[in-house]
PAGU-340218 format. One line per field, with one value per residue (C-alpha): residue number from 1; x negated, y, z negated; residue in three letters. Coordinates in nm, 3 decimals, decimal comma. Each point is the difference from the previous one (the first is absolute). Example, Ala and Ser with C-alpha at 12.3 -4.5 7.8 and 13.67 -1.06 7.14 Angstrom:
! PAGU-340218
pos = [1/2]
px = [-1,230/-0,137]
py = [-0,450/0,344]
pz = [-0,780/0,066]
code = [ALA/SER]
END
This chain:
! PAGU-340218
pos = [1/2/3/4/5/6/7/8/9/10/11/12/13/14/15/16/17/18/19/20/21/22/23/24/25/26/27/28/29/30/31/32/33/34/35/36/37/38/39/40/41/42/43/44/45/46/47/48/49/50/51/52/53/54/55/56/57/58/59/60/61/62/63/64/65/66/67/68/69/70/71/72/73/74/75/76/77/78/79/80/81/82/83/84/85/86/87/88/89/90/91/92/93/94/95/96/97/98/99/100/101/102/103/104/105/106/107/108/109/110/111/112/113/114/115/116/117/118/119/120/121/122/123/124/125/126/127/128/129/130/131/132/133/134/135/136/137/138/139/140/141/142/143/144/145/146/147/148/149/150/151/152/153/154/155/156/157/158/159/160/161/162/163/164/165/166/167/168/169/170/171/172/173/174/175/176/177/178/179/180/181/182/183/184/185/186/187/188/189/190/191/192/193/194/195/196/197/198/199/200/201/202/203/204/205/206/207/208/209/210/211/212/213/214/215/216/217/218/219/220/221/222/223/224/225/226/227/228/229/230/231/232/233/234/235/236/237/238/239/240/241/242/243/244/245/246/247/248/249/250/251/252/253/254/255/256/257/258/259/260/261/262/263/264/265/266/267/268/269/270/271/272/273/274/275/276/277/278/279/280/281/282/283/284/285/286/287/288/289/290/291/292/293/294/295/296/297/298/299/300/301/302/303/304/305/306/307/308/309/310/311/312/313/314/315/316/317/318/319/320/321/322/323/324/325/326/327/328/329/330/331/332/333/334/335/336/337/338/339/340/341/342/343/344/345/346/347/348/349/350/351/352/353/354/355/356/357/358/359/360/361/362/363/364/365/366/367/368/369/370/371/372/373/374/375/376/377/378/379/380/381/382/383/384/385/386/387/388/389/390/391/392/393/394/395/396/397/398/399/400/401/402/403/404/405/406/407/408/409/410/411/412/413/414/415/416/417/418/419/420/421/422/423/424/425/426/427/428/429/430/431/432/433/434/435/436/437/438/439/440/441/442/443/444/445/446/447/448/449/450/451/452]
px = [0,383/-0,306/-0,295/-0,317/-0,305/-0,198/-0,228/-0,363/-0,148/-0,341/-0,121/-0,303/-0,228/0,235/-0,216/0,058/0,361/0,082/-0,134/0,194/0,325/-0,050/0,101/0,311/0,110/-0,050/0,194/0,290/-0,019/-0,018/0,333/0,153/-0,112/0,128/0,336/0,039/-0,108/0,292/0,245/-0,185/-0,022/0,379/-0,024/-0,264/0,224/0,291/-0,217/-0,129/0,352/0,155/-0,276/0,127/0,330/-0,179/-0,147/0,328/0,084/-0,362/0,036/0,323/-0,193/-0,260/0,254/0,143/-0,346/-0,084/0,295/-0,038/-0,349/0,145/0,251/-0,245/-0,267/0,236/0,117/-0,362/-0,030/0,256/-0,171/-0,335/0,136/0,140/-0,333/-0,198/0,233/-0,018/-0,381/-0,032/0,227/-0,202/-0,326/0,135/0,096/0,370/0,234/0,309/-0,119/-0,058/0,350/0,159/-0,194/0,103/0,371/0,038/-0,214/0,219/0,305/-0,180/-0,098/0,363/0,112/-0,290/0,026/0,375/-0,040/-0,279/0,216/0,289/-0,232/-0,136/0,354/0,062/-0,311/0,110/0,220/-0,299/-0,214/0,160/-0,050/-0,359/-0,069/-0,019/0,053/0,367/-0,066/-0,153/0,285/0,250/-0,116/-0,136/0,293/0,034/-0,372/0,001/0,288/-0,151/-0,334/0,179/0,150/-0,345/-0,133/0,188/-0,145/-0,341/-0,001/0,124/-0,257/-0,292/0,129/-0,020/-0,334/-0,144/0,040/-0,181/-0,288/-0,046/0,002/-0,262/0,233/-0,088/-0,017/0,349/0,111/-0,181/0,179/0,336/-0,079/-0,087/0,324/0,151/-0,257/0,062/0,376/-0,030/-0,172/0,266/0,281/-0,120/-0,029/0,341/0,189/-0,171/-0,051/0,230/0,305/-0,083/0,055/-0,287/-0,110/0,274/-0,147/-0,336/0,168/0,203/-0,314/-0,178/0,288/0,013/-0,376/-0,022/0,296/-0,168/-0,314/0,210/0,199/-0,319/-0,150/0,309/-0,026/-0,367/0,080/0,287/-0,157/-0,381/-0,129/-0,273/0,267/0,172/-0,158/0,144/0,350/0,063/0,312/-0,075/0,235/-0,025/0,147/0,069/-0,266/-0,259/0,122/0,004/-0,357/-0,118/0,187/-0,159/-0,343/0,083/0,140/-0,341/-0,122/0,305/-0,058/-0,368/0,051/0,297/-0,211/-0,270/0,245/0,217/-0,297/-0,074/0,364/-0,007/-0,297/0,231/0,270/-0,256/-0,081/0,369/-0,029/-0,264/0,236/0,079/-0,345/-0,180/0,247/-0,050/-0,380/0,029/0,216/-0,262/-0,278/0,217/0,088/-0,358/-0,174/0,255/-0,139/-0,351/0,137/0,074/-0,374/-0,007/0,352/-0,099/-0,316/0,205/0,234/-0,291/-0,163/0,332/0,052/-0,360/0,010/0,343/-0,127/-0,307/0,216/0,244/-0,288/-0,180/-0,311/-0,052/-0,369/0,109/0,185/-0,284/-0,159/0,340/0,029/-0,362/0,034/0,330/-0,162/-0,283/0,242/0,256/-0,268/-0,153/0,338/0,110/-0,314/0,089/0,357/-0,131/-0,223/0,300/0,195/-0,294/-0,097/0,336/0,249/0,070/0,051/0,239/0,198/0,021/0,126/0,292/0,101/-0,016/0,057/-0,339/0,073/0,090/-0,314/-0,230/0,145/0,003/-0,367/-0,086/0,207/-0,180/-0,325/0,155/0,112/-0,355/-0,136/0,227/-0,051/-0,263/0,167/0,331/-0,158/-0,166/0,308/0,232/-0,229/-0,054/0,375/0,055/-0,261/0,157/0,341/-0,138/-0,075/0,359/-0,137/0,287/0,082/-0,329/-0,090/0,346/-0,046/-0,344/0,149/0,284/-0,239/-0,234/0,269/0,279/-0,155/-0,323/0,025/0,342/-0,055/-0,339/0,170/0,251/-0,271/-0,230/0,270/0,234/-0,143/-0,349/0,138/-0,194/0,322/0,015/-0,376/0,023/0,289/-0,214/-0,302/0,205/0,115/-0,364/-0,069/0,243/-0,152/-0,350/0,107/0,178/-0,306/-0,213/0,232/0,156/-0,333/-0,106/0,320/-0,077/-0,361/0,112/0,246/-0,263/-0,288/-0,231/-0,038/-0,296/-0,285/0,008]
py = [-2,218/0,027/-0,153/0,206/-0,102/-0,219/-0,193/0,089/0,215/0,002/0,357/0,144/0,257/0,288/0,312/0,101/-0,116/0,183/0,323/-0,074/-0,007/0,343/0,216/-0,205/0,014/0,375/0,052/-0,200/0,099/0,379/0,030/-0,253/0,215/0,314/-0,160/-0,138/0,333/0,161/-0,198/0,104/0,362/0,007/-0,084/0,269/0,257/-0,109/0,038/0,343/0,124/-0,146/0,130/0,363/-0,134/-0,090/-0,290/-0,191/-0,021/-0,101/-0,275/-0,114/-0,037/-0,199/-0,255/-0,038/-0,048/-0,265/-0,217/0,078/-0,144/-0,338/0,003/0,114/-0,240/-0,296/0,106/0,045/-0,377/-0,037/0,269/-0,175/-0,332/0,175/0,173/-0,326/-0,190/0,278/0,014/-0,376/0,012/0,286/-0,183/-0,302/0,220/-0,094/0,304/-0,219/-0,119/0,363/0,101/-0,284/0,090/0,365/-0,064/-0,248/0,228/0,305/-0,203/-0,106/0,364/0,109/-0,266/0,064/0,380/-0,005/-0,250/0,204/0,312/-0,185/-0,149/0,343/0,125/-0,298/0,085/0,357/-0,091/-0,172/0,314/0,123/-0,327/-0,005/0,315/0,270/0,360/0,106/0,346/-0,165/-0,248/0,287/0,134/-0,315/-0,179/0,202/-0,032/-0,367/-0,083/0,191/-0,177/-0,337/0,087/0,105/-0,354/-0,132/0,234/-0,027/-0,380/0,001/0,260/-0,195/-0,318/0,178/0,157/-0,352/-0,051/0,320/-0,074/-0,363/0,068/0,276/0,299/0,118/0,373/-0,016/-0,138/0,288/0,259/-0,160/-0,002/0,369/0,098/-0,076/0,214/0,295/-0,026/-0,054/0,329/0,244/-0,240/-0,017/0,376/0,054/-0,260/0,066/0,375/0,159/-0,224/-0,040/-0,377/-0,066/-0,364/-0,115/0,227/-0,176/-0,337/0,117/0,145/-0,334/-0,188/0,246/-0,008/-0,380/-0,037/0,238/-0,217/-0,314/0,148/0,107/-0,350/-0,159/0,237/-0,095/-0,372/0,028/0,249/-0,027/-0,201/-0,159/-0,151/-0,184/-0,343/0,018/0,103/-0,329/-0,184/-0,277/-0,221/0,078/-0,271/0,027/-0,270/0,258/0,249/-0,271/-0,102/0,359/0,026/-0,321/0,129/0,342/-0,109/-0,071/0,332/0,181/-0,157/0,094/0,356/0,048/-0,135/0,257/0,280/-0,105/0,010/0,352/0,093/-0,129/0,229/0,283/-0,114/-0,008/0,361/0,076/-0,136/0,266/0,281/0,227/0,163/-0,334/-0,108/0,325/-0,036/-0,359/0,111/0,255/-0,258/-0,265/0,225/0,106/-0,328/-0,172/0,189/-0,121/-0,355/0,016/-0,053/-0,358/-0,069/0,107/-0,211/-0,294/0,042/0,018/-0,310/-0,185/0,086/-0,082/-0,329/-0,081/0,065/-0,216/-0,285/0,033/-0,010/-0,280/0,219/-0,114/0,089/0,365/-0,038/0,058/0,284/0,175/-0,011/0,104/0,299/0,089/-0,003/0,228/0,255/-0,002/0,033/0,306/0,166/-0,077/0,156/0,322/-0,016/-0,052/0,307/0,211/-0,105/0,055/0,344/0,125/-0,159/0,315/0,210/-0,260/-0,007/0,381/0,006/-0,223/0,133/0,319/-0,187/0,001/-0,326/-0,174/0,135/-0,119/-0,351/-0,029/0,101/-0,288/-0,243/0,104/-0,109/-0,341/-0,028/0,078/-0,293/-0,256/0,109/-0,253/-0,298/0,101/0,011/-0,342/-0,183/0,162/-0,078/-0,362/-0,039/0,131/-0,238/-0,299/0,092/0,023/-0,372/-0,060/-0,085/0,137/-0,206/-0,013/0,368/0,092/-0,217/0,154/0,349/-0,083/-0,153/0,298/0,257/-0,151/-0,223/0,204/0,366/0,096/-0,143/0,175/0,326/-0,027/-0,094/0,287/0,259/-0,058/-0,240/0,154/0,349/0,101/0,119/0,055/-0,056/-0,336/-0,107/0,063/-0,178/-0,318/0,023/0,025/-0,339/-0,175/0,171/-0,113/-0,364/0,003/0,163/-0,296/-0,297/0,091/0,028/-0,333/-0,155/0,127/-0,121/-0,349/-0,026/0,108/-0,208/-0,132/-0,372/-0,157/-0,089/-0,359]
pz = [0,550/0,215/-0,182/-0,035/0,196/-0,238/0,237/-0,066/0,273/0,160/-0,032/0,178/-0,164/-0,061/-0,021/0,362/0,016/-0,323/0,148/0,316/-0,200/-0,159/0,295/0,098/-0,364/-0,015/0,324/-0,143/-0,368/0,047/0,183/-0,240/-0,293/0,168/0,071/-0,351/-0,147/0,182/-0,212/-0,315/0,113/0,000/-0,371/-0,052/0,171/-0,219/-0,311/0,106/0,080/-0,316/-0,229/-0,011/-0,135/-0,324/-0,197/-0,045/0,376/0,066/-0,260/0,170/0,326/-0,194/-0,125/0,351/0,149/-0,260/0,105/0,371/-0,022/-0,097/0,285/0,265/-0,124/0,028/0,346/0,104/-0,025/0,279/0,210/-0,047/0,130/0,308/0,061/-0,035/0,236/0,259/-0,034/0,045/0,306/0,146/-0,075/0,187/0,298/-0,031/0,040/-0,035/-0,339/-0,098/0,113/-0,197/-0,316/0,039/0,053/-0,282/-0,216/0,057/-0,098/-0,316/-0,067/0,029/-0,247/-0,235/0,010/-0,061/-0,282/-0,157/-0,004/-0,164/-0,259/-0,085/-0,060/-0,228/-0,204/-0,082/-0,305/-0,160/-0,020/-0,321/-0,190/0,130/-0,201/0,267/-0,123/-0,023/0,147/0,307/0,049/-0,017/0,340/0,164/0,172/0,327/0,079/-0,099/0,237/0,292/-0,036/-0,013/0,340/0,128/-0,046/0,307/0,269/-0,167/0,034/0,358/0,105/-0,143/0,161/0,337/-0,090/-0,043/0,374/0,099/-0,241/0,110/0,376/-0,030/0,010/-0,352/0,080/0,148/-0,337/-0,174/0,213/-0,075/-0,373/-0,005/0,166/-0,340/-0,181/0,233/-0,051/-0,374/-0,088/0,131/-0,092/-0,361/-0,030/0,159/-0,202/-0,336/-0,005/0,260/-0,035/-0,373/-0,003/-0,241/-0,028/0,235/0,268/-0,028/0,049/0,300/0,159/-0,040/0,165/0,292/0,061/-0,009/0,237/0,246/0,004/0,043/0,290/0,176/-0,043/0,156/0,298/0,054/-0,018/0,249/0,243/0,001/0,301/-0,214/-0,225/0,288/-0,078/-0,352/0,111/0,176/-0,104/-0,244/-0,194/-0,369/-0,220/-0,369/-0,033/0,113/-0,258/-0,265/0,090/-0,042/-0,327/-0,132/0,090/-0,142/-0,338/-0,159/0,140/-0,132/-0,339/0,001/0,123/-0,233/-0,284/0,070/0,068/-0,292/-0,234/0,120/-0,047/-0,357/-0,055/0,112/-0,241/-0,282/0,083/-0,049/-0,355/-0,061/0,105/0,295/0,005/0,032/0,269/0,194/-0,018/0,120/0,294/0,108/-0,016/0,162/0,295/0,074/-0,088/0,222/0,298/-0,090/-0,028/0,370/0,055/-0,142/0,126/0,351/-0,017/-0,129/0,296/0,242/-0,153/0,015/0,368/0,100/-0,192/0,147/0,352/-0,066/-0,132/0,292/0,249/-0,196/-0,037/-0,358/-0,032/-0,014/-0,332/-0,247/0,202/0,007/-0,379/-0,059/0,231/-0,167/-0,345/0,113/0,144/-0,279/-0,270/0,166/0,044/-0,356/-0,142/0,183/-0,135/-0,354/0,032/0,106/-0,310/-0,234/0,125/0,129/-0,240/-0,200/0,312/0,142/-0,325/-0,015/0,358/-0,101/-0,344/-0,206/-0,329/-0,184/-0,184/0,324/0,172/-0,281/-0,004/0,379/0,009/-0,236/0,203/0,317/-0,167/-0,070/0,362/0,115/-0,200/0,169/0,361/0,111/-0,172/0,155/0,345/-0,035/-0,127/0,255/0,294/-0,106/-0,036/0,353/0,145/-0,175/0,134/0,352/-0,043/-0,119/-0,345/-0,205/-0,308/-0,191/0,047/-0,129/-0,308/-0,061/0,023/-0,238/-0,253/0,011/-0,072/-0,208/-0,268/-0,003/0,105/-0,140/-0,352/0,000/0,101/-0,283/-0,250/0,095/0,061/-0,293/-0,258/-0,002/0,069/0,312/0,166/0,376/0,044/-0,178/0,222/0,308/-0,156/-0,034/0,362/0,113/-0,158/0,235/0,302/-0,099/-0,031/0,338/0,161/-0,110/0,060/0,338/0,192/-0,153/0,139/0,351/-0,021/-0,102/0,290/0,253/-0,139/0,277/0,059/-0,178/0,230/0,130]
code = [UNK/UNK/UNK/UNK/UNK/UNK/UNK/UNK/UNK/UNK/UNK/UNK/UNK/UNK/UNK/UNK/UNK/UNK/UNK/UNK/UNK/UNK/UNK/UNK/UNK/UNK/UNK/UNK/UNK/UNK/UNK/UNK/UNK/UNK/UNK/UNK/UNK/UNK/UNK/UNK/UNK/UNK/UNK/UNK/UNK/UNK/UNK/UNK/UNK/UNK/UNK/UNK/UNK/UNK/UNK/UNK/UNK/UNK/UNK/UNK/UNK/UNK/UNK/UNK/UNK/UNK/UNK/UNK/UNK/UNK/UNK/UNK/UNK/UNK/UNK/UNK/UNK/UNK/UNK/UNK/UNK/UNK/UNK/UNK/UNK/UNK/UNK/UNK/UNK/UNK/UNK/UNK/UNK/UNK/UNK/UNK/UNK/UNK/UNK/UNK/UNK/UNK/UNK/UNK/UNK/UNK/UNK/UNK/UNK/UNK/UNK/UNK/UNK/UNK/UNK/UNK/UNK/UNK/UNK/UNK/UNK/UNK/UNK/UNK/UNK/UNK/UNK/UNK/UNK/UNK/UNK/UNK/UNK/UNK/UNK/UNK/UNK/UNK/UNK/UNK/UNK/UNK/UNK/UNK/UNK/UNK/UNK/UNK/UNK/UNK/UNK/UNK/UNK/UNK/UNK/UNK/UNK/UNK/UNK/UNK/UNK/UNK/UNK/UNK/UNK/UNK/UNK/UNK/UNK/UNK/UNK/UNK/UNK/UNK/UNK/UNK/UNK/UNK/UNK/UNK/UNK/UNK/UNK/UNK/UNK/UNK/UNK/UNK/UNK/UNK/UNK/UNK/UNK/UNK/UNK/UNK/UNK/UNK/UNK/UNK/UNK/UNK/UNK/UNK/UNK/UNK/UNK/UNK/UNK/UNK/UNK/UNK/UNK/UNK/UNK/UNK/UNK/UNK/UNK/UNK/UNK/UNK/UNK/UNK/UNK/UNK/UNK/UNK/UNK/UNK/UNK/UNK/UNK/UNK/UNK/UNK/UNK/UNK/UNK/UNK/UNK/UNK/UNK/UNK/UNK/UNK/UNK/UNK/UNK/UNK/UNK/UNK/UNK/UNK/UNK/UNK/UNK/UNK/UNK/UNK/UNK/UNK/UNK/UNK/UNK/UNK/UNK/UNK/UNK/UNK/UNK/UNK/UNK/UNK/UNK/UNK/UNK/UNK/UNK/UNK/UNK/UNK/UNK/UNK/UNK/UNK/UNK/UNK/UNK/UNK/UNK/UNK/UNK/UNK/UNK/UNK/UNK/UNK/UNK/UNK/UNK/UNK/UNK/UNK/UNK/UNK/UNK/UNK/UNK/UNK/UNK/UNK/UNK/UNK/UNK/UNK/UNK/UNK/UNK/UNK/UNK/UNK/UNK/UNK/UNK/UNK/UNK/UNK/UNK/UNK/UNK/UNK/UNK/UNK/UNK/UNK/UNK/UNK/UNK/UNK/UNK/UNK/UNK/UNK/UNK/UNK/UNK/UNK/UNK/UNK/UNK/UNK/UNK/UNK/UNK/UNK/UNK/UNK/UNK/UNK/UNK/UNK/UNK/UNK/UNK/UNK/UNK/UNK/UNK/UNK/UNK/UNK/UNK/UNK/UNK/UNK/UNK/UNK/UNK/UNK/UNK/UNK/UNK/UNK/UNK/UNK/UNK/UNK/UNK/UNK/UNK/UNK/UNK/UNK/UNK/UNK/UNK/UNK/UNK/UNK/UNK/UNK/UNK/UNK/UNK/UNK/UNK/UNK/UNK/UNK/UNK/UNK/UNK/UNK/UNK/UNK/UNK/UNK/UNK/UNK/UNK/UNK/UNK/UNK/UNK/UNK/UNK/UNK/UNK/UNK/UNK/UNK/UNK/UNK/UNK/UNK/UNK/UNK/UNK/UNK/UNK/UNK/UNK/UNK/UNK/UNK/UNK/UNK/UNK/UNK/UNK/UNK]
END
């Protein structure tokens, strides 16, 4: 495993250099956010198209999303390692190194995506014993299987997207991402409402749309003249794949820990009934789009830090994180305002069930409260991973959510009787802890040398 940079760094006064990092971060983060939002918009379209089928199908989509979060979060660890290695190769001006990282990374994505789909299928029989509503499980299996298949093209596409983002083709990556969104809307309507395939139709539409984006990305890689340096033939040994896997395992554990904690929150909603689960799915779909702001900034910080490390321009590290914090805080405040003032309208747009709308409106208020903390912890995590600091941040994330946030969620939601709102209050506690400890970790690793 590549060790994080721990040598103290001489850092000049950073006011000017911090300002200098803002525009490069914006130029990189905005297309990253837009591209990541495309994947979430597919989920929003699914939710909007499934909603007319009723509360029970919407709840079925909620259960599926809860488990998908774990799978995608774990696989995101592999994608992050690929992105960091490509960024470091690009920062060093070494196209051959970039090509090797890409090829071994795509092989790892194929193995990881296929394994994730199989694991999701293996989880399905456990949903009943975990207390999910019987009426939901009665219609769930076709959608569950189709979304397990969807994991493979999703993982491969984002492995390829890492290349376009790291070599400063981010808007190409955005265009490729939105091919899937454009395909998904008519495909969903056709499969669900014209062919009357119900939940299965939503799953088939997601598979089709993601495969279209993947196919387009492959065409760009193989045909675009600007991609020629990265198409060069390089020997990819299993040792390269194994090295990426070793670096990715702590990330997978950390991301899966965070995503798994969020998924357990979804399962807890299932214990409260189909209405609570449907409200959670509405909030999850729309708040997930807002989460693309900190996730995009985390990706931008990771790439900028990776390029700085690869080019040994280490005095840029703290200015990159400071500029990232300024931007993500401003954007998260805007997102919080949308949820506070527009939460009821958003809920009414997704459901006609008054009980579901009322609960979703309350949950949107909870989501608004955690926006800034979510942005800070996500951005700090991205910056640390750009330095190849993987193990400790993962342990911090796991500690914040599992022994702290989830017991608090159960205590507040069920023991003290606050229901769905209490479950979300407990989850906020874990976010707050991570938002404090992760920036401190980065600051310690980049501490300047004491004066002689």
